BAFIKE-431090 format. One record per residue (C-alpha): residue number from 1; residue in one letter; z, x, y. Coordinates in steps of 0.05 Angstrom, whole numbers, padded with zeros to 5 digits. Layout:
<atom><num>NUM</num><residuo>a</residuo><zz>Z</zz><xx>X</xx><yy>Y</yy></atom>
...
This chain:
<atom><num>1</num><residuo>m</residuo><zz>00117</zz><xx>-00577</xx><yy>-00087</yy></atom>
<atom><num>2</num><residuo>q</residuo><zz>00165</zz><xx>-00527</xx><yy>-00084</yy></atom>
<atom><num>3</num><residuo>i</residuo><zz>00166</zz><xx>-00476</xx><yy>-00021</yy></atom>
<atom><num>4</num><residuo>a</residuo><zz>00190</zz><xx>-00405</xx><yy>-00014</yy></atom>
<atom><num>5</num><residuo>i</residuo><zz>00220</zz><xx>-00392</xx><yy>00056</yy></atom>
<atom><num>6</num><residuo>g</residuo><zz>00250</zz><xx>-00327</xx><yy>00079</yy></atom>
<atom><num>7</num><residuo>c</residuo><zz>00266</zz><xx>-00301</xx><yy>00143</yy></atom>
<atom><num>8</num><residuo>d</residuo><zz>00294</zz><xx>-00241</xx><yy>00165</yy></atom>
<atom><num>9</num><residuo>h</residuo><zz>00353</zz><xx>-00229</xx><yy>00214</yy></atom>
<atom><num>10</num><residuo>a</residuo><zz>00320</zz><xx>-00248</xx><yy>00275</yy></atom>
<atom><num>11</num><residuo>g</residuo><zz>00292</zz><xx>-00312</xx><yy>00244</yy></atom>
<atom><num>12</num><residuo>y</residuo><zz>00355</zz><xx>-00334</xx><yy>00209</yy></atom>
<atom><num>13</num><residuo>e</residuo><zz>00365</zz><xx>-00390</xx><yy>00254</yy></atom>
<atom><num>14</num><residuo>m</residuo><zz>00305</zz><xx>-00402</xx><yy>00254</yy></atom>
<atom><num>15</num><residuo>k</residuo><zz>00299</zz><xx>-00407</xx><yy>00172</yy></atom>
<atom><num>16</num><residuo>r</residuo><zz>00355</zz><xx>-00458</xx><yy>00179</yy></atom>
<atom><num>17</num><residuo>h</residuo><zz>00314</zz><xx>-00505</xx><yy>00212</yy></atom>
<atom><num>18</num><residuo>a</residuo><zz>00254</zz><xx>-00493</xx><yy>00171</yy></atom>
<atom><num>19</num><residuo>m</residuo><zz>00296</zz><xx>-00513</xx><yy>00112</yy></atom>
<atom><num>20</num><residuo>k</residuo><zz>00330</zz><xx>-00578</xx><yy>00141</yy></atom>
<atom><num>21</num><residuo>l</residuo><zz>00254</zz><xx>-00595</xx><yy>00154</yy></atom>
<atom><num>22</num><residuo>v</residuo><zz>00229</zz><xx>-00577</xx><yy>00091</yy></atom>
<atom><num>23</num><residuo>g</residuo><zz>00278</zz><xx>-00615</xx><yy>00055</yy></atom>
<atom><num>24</num><residuo>e</residuo><zz>00274</zz><xx>-00674</xx><yy>00093</yy></atom>
<atom><num>25</num><residuo>a</residuo><zz>00195</zz><xx>-00683</xx><yy>00087</yy></atom>
<atom><num>26</num><residuo>g</residuo><zz>00214</zz><xx>-00686</xx><yy>00009</yy></atom>
<atom><num>27</num><residuo>f</residuo><zz>00193</zz><xx>-00616</xx><yy>-00017</yy></atom>
<atom><num>28</num><residuo>q</residuo><zz>00237</zz><xx>-00571</xx><yy>-00058</yy></atom>
<atom><num>29</num><residuo>i</residuo><zz>00260</zz><xx>-00504</xx><yy>-00025</yy></atom>
<atom><num>30</num><residuo>l</residuo><zz>00263</zz><xx>-00439</xx><yy>-00058</yy></atom>
<atom><num>31</num><residuo>d</residuo><zz>00313</zz><xx>-00389</xx><yy>-00001</yy></atom>
<atom><num>32</num><residuo>c</residuo><zz>00292</zz><xx>-00317</xx><yy>-00016</yy></atom>
<atom><num>33</num><residuo>g</residuo><zz>00340</zz><xx>-00298</xx><yy>00044</yy></atom>
<atom><num>34</num><residuo>t</residuo><zz>00363</zz><xx>-00270</xx><yy>00085</yy></atom>
<atom><num>35</num><residuo>d</residuo><zz>00426</zz><xx>-00308</xx><yy>00099</yy></atom>
<atom><num>36</num><residuo>s</residuo><zz>00457</zz><xx>-00275</xx><yy>00168</yy></atom>
<atom><num>37</num><residuo>t</residuo><zz>00436</zz><xx>-00244</xx><yy>00233</yy></atom>
<atom><num>38</num><residuo>s</residuo><zz>00464</zz><xx>-00177</xx><yy>00201</yy></atom>
<atom><num>39</num><residuo>p</residuo><zz>00396</zz><xx>-00131</xx><yy>00213</yy></atom>
<atom><num>40</num><residuo>v</residuo><zz>00354</zz><xx>-00127</xx><yy>00158</yy></atom>
<atom><num>41</num><residuo>d</residuo><zz>00282</zz><xx>-00104</xx><yy>00141</yy></atom>
<atom><num>42</num><residuo>y</residuo><zz>00225</zz><xx>-00163</xx><yy>00140</yy></atom>
<atom><num>43</num><residuo>p</residuo><zz>00188</zz><xx>-00131</xx><yy>00084</yy></atom>
<atom><num>44</num><residuo>d</residuo><zz>00241</zz><xx>-00134</xx><yy>00042</yy></atom>
<atom><num>45</num><residuo>y</residuo><zz>00235</zz><xx>-00212</xx><yy>00045</yy></atom>
<atom><num>46</num><residuo>a</residuo><zz>00164</zz><xx>-00221</xx><yy>00062</yy></atom>
<atom><num>47</num><residuo>e</residuo><zz>00153</zz><xx>-00192</xx><yy>-00015</yy></atom>
<atom><num>48</num><residuo>r</residuo><zz>00208</zz><xx>-00238</xx><yy>-00047</yy></atom>
<atom><num>49</num><residuo>v</residuo><zz>00160</zz><xx>-00305</xx><yy>-00012</yy></atom>
<atom><num>50</num><residuo>g</residuo><zz>00107</zz><xx>-00265</xx><yy>-00034</yy></atom>
<atom><num>51</num><residuo>q</residuo><zz>00128</zz><xx>-00259</xx><yy>-00107</yy></atom>
<atom><num>52</num><residuo>a</residuo><zz>00153</zz><xx>-00322</xx><yy>-00111</yy></atom>
<atom><num>53</num><residuo>i</residuo><zz>00077</zz><xx>-00352</xx><yy>-00097</yy></atom>
<atom><num>54</num><residuo>l</residuo><zz>00043</zz><xx>-00295</xx><yy>-00145</yy></atom>
<atom><num>55</num><residuo>a</residuo><zz>00097</zz><xx>-00303</xx><yy>-00207</yy></atom>
<atom><num>56</num><residuo>g</residuo><zz>00085</zz><xx>-00389</xx><yy>-00191</yy></atom>
<atom><num>57</num><residuo>r</residuo><zz>00160</zz><xx>-00406</xx><yy>-00174</yy></atom>
<atom><num>58</num><residuo>a</residuo><zz>00132</zz><xx>-00435</xx><yy>-00110</yy></atom>
<atom><num>59</num><residuo>e</residuo><zz>00063</zz><xx>-00461</xx><yy>-00085</yy></atom>
<atom><num>60</num><residuo>r</residuo><zz>00070</zz><xx>-00438</xx><yy>-00016</yy></atom>
<atom><num>61</num><residuo>g</residuo><zz>00119</zz><xx>-00401</xx><yy>00026</yy></atom>
<atom><num>62</num><residuo>i</residuo><zz>00147</zz><xx>-00391</xx><yy>00101</yy></atom>
<atom><num>63</num><residuo>l</residuo><zz>00162</zz><xx>-00331</xx><yy>00140</yy></atom>
<atom><num>64</num><residuo>v</residuo><zz>00205</zz><xx>-00322</xx><yy>00203</yy></atom>
<atom><num>65</num><residuo>c</residuo><zz>00214</zz><xx>-00255</xx><yy>00248</yy></atom>
<atom><num>66</num><residuo>g</residuo><zz>00225</zz><xx>-00243</xx><yy>00318</yy></atom>
<atom><num>67</num><residuo>s</residuo><zz>00154</zz><xx>-00258</xx><yy>00331</yy></atom>
<atom><num>68</num><residuo>g</residuo><zz>00125</zz><xx>-00268</xx><yy>00257</yy></atom>
<atom><num>69</num><residuo>i</residuo><zz>00071</zz><xx>-00204</xx><yy>00262</yy></atom>
<atom><num>70</num><residuo>g</residuo><zz>00111</zz><xx>-00160</xx><yy>00215</yy></atom>
<atom><num>71</num><residuo>a</residuo><zz>00122</zz><xx>-00215</xx><yy>00170</yy></atom>
<atom><num>72</num><residuo>a</residuo><zz>00048</zz><xx>-00232</xx><yy>00159</yy></atom>
<atom><num>73</num><residuo>i</residuo><zz>00032</zz><xx>-00162</xx><yy>00163</yy></atom>
<atom><num>74</num><residuo>a</residuo><zz>00075</zz><xx>-00141</xx><yy>00103</yy></atom>
<atom><num>75</num><residuo>a</residuo><zz>00060</zz><xx>-00205</xx><yy>00063</yy></atom>
<atom><num>76</num><residuo>n</residuo><zz>-00017</zz><xx>-00192</xx><yy>00063</yy></atom>
<atom><num>77</num><residuo>k</residuo><zz>-00004</zz><xx>-00128</xx><yy>00030</yy></atom>
<atom><num>78</num><residuo>l</residuo><zz>00007</zz><xx>-00180</xx><yy>-00028</yy></atom>
<atom><num>79</num><residuo>p</residuo><zz>-00061</zz><xx>-00191</xx><yy>-00068</yy></atom>
<atom><num>80</num><residuo>g</residuo><zz>-00069</zz><xx>-00259</xx><yy>-00070</yy></atom>
<atom><num>81</num><residuo>i</residuo><zz>-00028</zz><xx>-00277</xx><yy>-00007</yy></atom>
<atom><num>82</num><residuo>r</residuo><zz>-00054</zz><xx>-00307</xx><yy>00061</yy></atom>
<atom><num>83</num><residuo>a</residuo><zz>-00009</zz><xx>-00309</xx><yy>00108</yy></atom>
<atom><num>84</num><residuo>c</residuo><zz>-00020</zz><xx>-00318</xx><yy>00175</yy></atom>
<atom><num>85</num><residuo>v</residuo><zz>00026</zz><xx>-00333</xx><yy>00243</yy></atom>
<atom><num>86</num><residuo>c</residuo><zz>00019</zz><xx>-00400</xx><yy>00273</yy></atom>
<atom><num>87</num><residuo>h</residuo><zz>00046</zz><xx>-00425</xx><yy>00335</yy></atom>
<atom><num>88</num><residuo>d</residuo><zz>00005</zz><xx>-00484</xx><yy>00338</yy></atom>
<atom><num>89</num><residuo>t</residuo><zz>-00005</zz><xx>-00538</xx><yy>00297</yy></atom>
<atom><num>90</num><residuo>y</residuo><zz>-00088</zz><xx>-00533</xx><yy>00290</yy></atom>
<atom><num>91</num><residuo>s</residuo><zz>-00084</zz><xx>-00464</xx><yy>00265</yy></atom>
<atom><num>92</num><residuo>a</residuo><zz>-00027</zz><xx>-00481</xx><yy>00218</yy></atom>
<atom><num>93</num><residuo>r</residuo><zz>-00068</zz><xx>-00546</xx><yy>00184</yy></atom>
<atom><num>94</num><residuo>q</residuo><zz>-00138</zz><xx>-00507</xx><yy>00190</yy></atom>
<atom><num>95</num><residuo>g</residuo><zz>-00107</zz><xx>-00442</xx><yy>00163</yy></atom>
<atom><num>96</num><residuo>v</residuo><zz>-00100</zz><xx>-00482</xx><yy>00098</yy></atom>
<atom><num>97</num><residuo>e</residuo><zz>-00160</zz><xx>-00533</xx><yy>00102</yy></atom>
<atom><num>98</num><residuo>h</residuo><zz>-00216</zz><xx>-00466</xx><yy>00113</yy></atom>
<atom><num>99</num><residuo>d</residuo><zz>-00172</zz><xx>-00403</xx><yy>00087</yy></atom>
<atom><num>100</num><residuo>a</residuo><zz>-00123</zz><xx>-00430</xx><yy>00047</yy></atom>
<atom><num>101</num><residuo>l</residuo><zz>-00063</zz><xx>-00404</xx><yy>00072</yy></atom>
<atom><num>102</num><residuo>n</residuo><zz>-00013</zz><xx>-00395</xx><yy>00035</yy></atom>
<atom><num>103</num><residuo>v</residuo><zz>00051</zz><xx>-00371</xx><yy>00071</yy></atom>
<atom><num>104</num><residuo>l</residuo><zz>00060</zz><xx>-00388</xx><yy>00146</yy></atom>
<atom><num>105</num><residuo>c</residuo><zz>00091</zz><xx>-00338</xx><yy>00187</yy></atom>
<atom><num>106</num><residuo>l</residuo><zz>00132</zz><xx>-00348</xx><yy>00252</yy></atom>
<atom><num>107</num><residuo>g</residuo><zz>00161</zz><xx>-00322</xx><yy>00301</yy></atom>
<atom><num>108</num><residuo>g</residuo><zz>00241</zz><xx>-00343</xx><yy>00315</yy></atom>
<atom><num>109</num><residuo>r</residuo><zz>00237</zz><xx>-00310</xx><yy>00387</yy></atom>
<atom><num>110</num><residuo>i</residuo><zz>00170</zz><xx>-00349</xx><yy>00398</yy></atom>
<atom><num>111</num><residuo>i</residuo><zz>00184</zz><xx>-00414</xx><yy>00382</yy></atom>
<atom><num>112</num><residuo>g</residuo><zz>00237</zz><xx>-00473</xx><yy>00392</yy></atom>
<atom><num>113</num><residuo>p</residuo><zz>00261</zz><xx>-00523</xx><yy>00338</yy></atom>
<atom><num>114</num><residuo>a</residuo><zz>00206</zz><xx>-00584</xx><yy>00362</yy></atom>
<atom><num>115</num><residuo>l</residuo><zz>00145</zz><xx>-00547</xx><yy>00353</yy></atom>
<atom><num>116</num><residuo>l</residuo><zz>00175</zz><xx>-00516</xx><yy>00292</yy></atom>
<atom><num>117</num><residuo>r</residuo><zz>00171</zz><xx>-00587</xx><yy>00268</yy></atom>
<atom><num>118</num><residuo>e</residuo><zz>00107</zz><xx>-00606</xx><yy>00282</yy></atom>
<atom><num>119</num><residuo>i</residuo><zz>00078</zz><xx>-00541</xx><yy>00260</yy></atom>
<atom><num>120</num><residuo>i</residuo><zz>00115</zz><xx>-00549</xx><yy>00179</yy></atom>
<atom><num>121</num><residuo>l</residuo><zz>00090</zz><xx>-00615</xx><yy>00185</yy></atom>
<atom><num>122</num><residuo>e</residuo><zz>00016</zz><xx>-00598</xx><yy>00199</yy></atom>
<atom><num>123</num><residuo>f</residuo><zz>00026</zz><xx>-00532</xx><yy>00140</yy></atom>
<atom><num>124</num><residuo>l</residuo><zz>00055</zz><xx>-00574</xx><yy>00094</yy></atom>
<atom><num>125</num><residuo>s</residuo><zz>00012</zz><xx>-00641</xx><yy>00100</yy></atom>
<atom><num>126</num><residuo>a</residuo><zz>-00053</zz><xx>-00593</xx><yy>00094</yy></atom>
<atom><num>127</num><residuo>t</residuo><zz>-00102</zz><xx>-00584</xx><yy>00032</yy></atom>
<atom><num>128</num><residuo>f</residuo><zz>-00152</zz><xx>-00532</xx><yy>00026</yy></atom>
<atom><num>129</num><residuo>s</residuo><zz>-00227</zz><xx>-00568</xx><yy>00036</yy></atom>
<atom><num>130</num><residuo>g</residuo><zz>-00264</zz><xx>-00539</xx><yy>-00020</yy></atom>
<atom><num>131</num><residuo>a</residuo><zz>-00321</zz><xx>-00543</xx><yy>00017</yy></atom>
<atom><num>132</num><residuo>e</residuo><zz>-00375</zz><xx>-00494</xx><yy>-00006</yy></atom>
<atom><num>133</num><residuo>r</residuo><zz>-00370</zz><xx>-00451</xx><yy>00049</yy></atom>
<atom><num>134</num><residuo>h</residuo><zz>-00290</zz><xx>-00442</xx><yy>00048</yy></atom>
<atom><num>135</num><residuo>v</residuo><zz>-00303</zz><xx>-00432</xx><yy>-00021</yy></atom>
<atom><num>136</num><residuo>r</residuo><zz>-00346</zz><xx>-00368</xx><yy>-00009</yy></atom>
<atom><num>137</num><residuo>r</residuo><zz>-00307</zz><xx>-00344</xx><yy>00039</yy></atom>
<atom><num>138</num><residuo>l</residuo><zz>-00242</zz><xx>-00348</xx><yy>00002</yy></atom>
<atom><num>139</num><residuo>g</residuo><zz>-00284</zz><xx>-00311</xx><yy>-00053</yy></atom>
<atom><num>140</num><residuo>k</residuo><zz>-00300</zz><xx>-00252</xx><yy>-00013</yy></atom>
<atom><num>141</num><residuo>v</residuo><zz>-00240</zz><xx>-00245</xx><yy>00018</yy></atom>
<atom><num>142</num><residuo>t</residuo><zz>-00218</zz><xx>-00238</xx><yy>-00057</yy></atom>
<atom><num>143</num><residuo>a</residuo><zz>-00263</zz><xx>-00187</xx><yy>-00068</yy></atom>
<atom><num>144</num><residuo>l</residuo><zz>-00243</zz><xx>-00149</xx><yy>-00011</yy></atom>
<atom><num>145</num><residuo>e</residuo><zz>-00169</zz><xx>-00142</xx><yy>-00039</yy></atom>
<atom><num>146</num><residuo>e</residuo><zz>-00201</zz><xx>-00120</xx><yy>-00103</yy></atom>
<atom><num>147</num><residuo>k</residuo><zz>-00246</zz><xx>-00075</xx><yy>-00078</yy></atom>
<atom><num>148</num><residuo>f</residuo><zz>-00197</zz><xx>-00033</xx><yy>-00035</yy></atom>
<atom><num>149</num><residuo>a</residuo><zz>-00139</zz><xx>-00048</xx><yy>-00095</yy></atom>
<atom><num>150</num><residuo>a</residuo><zz>-00188</zz><xx>-00007</xx><yy>-00144</yy></atom>
<atom><num>151</num><residuo>r</residuo><zz>-00202</zz><xx>00046</xx><yy>-00094</yy></atom>
<atom><num>152</num><residuo>q</residuo><zz>-00119</zz><xx>00048</xx><yy>-00076</yy></atom>
<atom><num>153</num><residuo>l</residuo><zz>-00117</zz><xx>00058</xx><yy>-00148</yy></atom>
<atom><num>154</num><residuo>q</residuo><zz>-00165</zz><xx>00119</xx><yy>-00162</yy></atom>
<atom><num>155</num><residuo>a</residuo><zz>-00139</zz><xx>00150</xx><yy>-00103</yy></atom>
<atom><num>156</num><residuo>t</residuo><zz>-00070</zz><xx>00157</xx><yy>-00134</yy></atom>
<atom><num>157</num><residuo>r</residuo><zz>-00101</zz><xx>00174</xx><yy>-00205</yy></atom>
<atom><num>158</num><residuo>a</residuo><zz>-00136</zz><xx>00227</xx><yy>-00178</yy></atom>
């Protein structure tokens, strides 16, 4: 499985740890930047990770910013991306199993390397359950994306 990993400057150090963990776990890595602690804008890297997934260059993504929140908000603007901040192992696993979470967002200023390892391993080892109720709910999420994307398109044409 290919994992796209991106960060802003506040997440750079944690991204380095995440890349090492992902590689050691046997996954391929698509590095979506940034490559330093020089200030950059998290939406640019959220877009890179999301686009990699949507284009089929990666199956899942990991984004790191200071809190994880900004990266999650930005990533969720891309239709088909389901990003969430997970600072515990239960949410990382359950998000994939029940909600088809495809982008794990983390706060580089919130958690440390030991918890990072556990969260990433739970996220990467989980699979979507395919249970009828989860498929139904995911369908409703997709319908919301399509409904409001269509409204936005109509508004821009008016």
